C-alpha positions as CSV (number, residue, x, y, z in Angstrom):
1,M,103.1,87.4,154.3
2,A,104.2,84.4,151.9
3,A,107.3,82.4,152.9
4,G,110.3,84.2,150.6
5,Y,108.2,87.4,149.7
6,S,110.0,90.5,150.9
7,G,107.0,93.2,150.3
8,T,109.2,94.8,147.7
9,A,107.0,95.2,144.5
10,L,108.3,93.1,141.3
11,I,108.5,96.1,139.3
12,K,111.0,97.8,141.9
13,K,113.1,94.4,141.8
14,L,113.2,94.4,138.2
15,G,114.3,97.8,138.0
16,I,111.6,98.9,135.5
17,K,111.2,102.7,135.2
18,E,108.1,104.7,134.1
19,D,109.7,106.1,131.0
20,Q,110.9,102.8,129.7
21,K,109.6,100.9,126.6
22,L,109.1,97.1,127.4
23,L,109.0,94.4,125.4
24,I,107.3,91.4,127.2
25,L,107.7,88.1,125.6
26,N,105.4,85.0,126.9
27,P,103.8,86.5,129.8
28,P,102.5,83.6,131.7
29,D,98.8,84.3,131.7
30,G,98.6,87.5,129.3
31,I,100.0,90.9,129.6
32,D,96.9,92.0,131.6
33,A,98.2,89.3,134.3
34,Y,101.6,90.5,133.9
35,G,100.7,93.9,135.1
36,K,99.2,92.2,138.4
37,L,102.1,90.1,138.5
38,I,104.7,93.2,138.7
39,G,102.0,95.5,140.7
40,K,101.6,98.1,137.9
41,D,99.7,98.4,134.7
42,C,102.3,98.8,132.2
43,S,100.4,98.4,128.9
44,G,101.1,102.2,128.1
45,Q,104.8,101.5,128.1
46,L,104.6,98.3,125.6
47,C,106.8,98.9,122.5
48,K,105.1,99.6,119.3
49,S,106.8,97.9,116.2
50,N,108.6,100.7,115.4
51,E,110.2,101.4,118.8
52,Q,113.4,100.1,120.5
53,P,112.7,98.2,123.9
54,Q,114.6,99.5,126.6
55,F,113.6,96.6,128.8
56,I,113.0,93.0,127.5
57,H,111.0,90.4,130.0
58,L,111.2,87.0,128.6
59,D,109.2,84.3,130.4
60,A,110.5,80.7,129.7
61,D,110.0,77.4,131.6
62,S,112.9,75.8,130.0
63,Q,116.3,76.2,127.7
64,K,114.4,74.9,124.8
65,N,111.6,77.1,125.0
66,F,114.0,80.2,125.9
67,N,116.1,79.4,122.6
68,H,112.8,79.1,120.6
69,S,111.8,82.5,121.7
70,F,114.6,84.1,119.8
71,Q,114.9,82.0,116.8
72,N,113.7,83.9,113.8
73,K,113.2,86.8,116.0
74,K,113.4,90.1,114.0
75,P,114.1,93.2,115.9
76,H,111.0,95.7,115.6
77,Y,113.0,98.9,115.7
């Protein structure tokens, strides 16, 4: 077991429920890798352009990139 790893799946730590619509912004290695990271294929839960997300996960490696991710972002619901 890796140091600092509790054994709890990331999806559980994040509190993502099976019936929630997800908006994943900037997944590090794409949405398929994101599913592996959290321990579940969540592709069926991704928001369509006319749906309101119930969970938003943004991966940003700096404050500048965080701000840029929301700049000019229009809601898609």
